[in-house]
N, C-alpha and C positions, 0 to 999 in steps of 0.2 A: 723628209721635208716637213716644215711646219708652216701653218697658215694662220692668218687672222681672218675671221669670217664676220662680215658686216651684213646686217639686214638693211638693204638700201631703201626698201619701202618705208620703214619706220625710223631710219637714221639712227639705228642702235647697233651696239657691238654684241654679237651672239657668242663668239668664241675668240678669246684673246690669244690663245696659244693652242692650236689644234694640230695634232700629229696626223699625217696622212698614212693610211694603211692601204698601200697599192700593190702589195705582193701577196701571194697565197698564204704564206706563213703569218704575216702581219694581220691579214683579214681573219684567219682562223683564231688567232690568239685574242685580238681585240683588247678589251679592258679586263679580261678574265684574271690576269695576274695582278691587278691593282686592288688595293684594300679600300680605296675611296677615290672619288673624283673631285678634284679641286675646282673651285669656281674659276671660270674663264678657260679652263683646260678641257680638251676633248679629243675625239678621234673621228676622222672622216674616212669612211670605208668606201673605196672605189675599186671596181664596180660592185654594187650591192643593191639588192631589192628586198632582202629579208634578214632579220637578226633574231637572236635569242638571248635570254638572260639566264640560261641554265648555268649554275655555278657562280653567278655574280654575287658579290657581297653587299651591294648597295643599289638603290634605285637610280635610274638614269633618265634624262630627257632624250627623246629620239626624234630626229628631224629627217624625213625622207625628202630627197631633192631630185628633180629631174635633170636632164641633160642641159637645160638652159639655166640651171642654178635657181630654179623656182621651187618653193616649198609645196609639196604635193600631199603630205600627210604629217601629222604630229602625234606623238605618244608621250605626253608629259608624265614624269614620275613613274616610268614603267618599272614595275617591281620584279623581283626575282622569279625565275622559273616561268617566263612568259615568252611568246613568239609574236613578232609583228612583221608585216610585209606590205609592200605596195608594188603592184605590177608596173606602175608608171615611174618608179624610182630608178635613178641611175647611180645614186650614192646615198649613204646614210651617215648622218652626223650624230654621234653620241656625246652628250654633255652632262654636266652635273645637274641633278634634279633641281628645278627652279629656274634654269637658264632660259627656257622658252618664255616663261611668264615675265622674267626680268627684262628681256629684250622685246617684249610685246609681240612676239612672232606669231603669225597666223598663216593658214593655208593660202597660197597665192602670192605670198611675199617674195620679192626678188632678192637674192643674196649675191654678195660679191666676195671673192677670195683675194686676199693680199698675201703674197709670199713673204715670209719673215726671213731676215738675214740671220744665218746661223753661224756667224763668225765669232 
């Protein structure tokens, strides 16, 4: 499944085409097999409260989201070989570095998910 993720608070688009990692194997793999992250593309990991960038080849923006789709923590341009977590997160959104700044996203912002037609 793919989603479009909007920042309702700022009226900005955070992710134009976000893949949902909602199985154990998809969550384990994440973006590790990718060589880069394209603008607008990302991965929403559900459920998730912690991620790592061990073995990653590029920095990513990380958005921790609670069960009400509210931003609870941000890690912009998280480099390789790092760990980040939030006990309040229900899911984690991984995006291309710079996406948080471009969408003017801040802690407390309300997000909205729109299912993309995959036909």
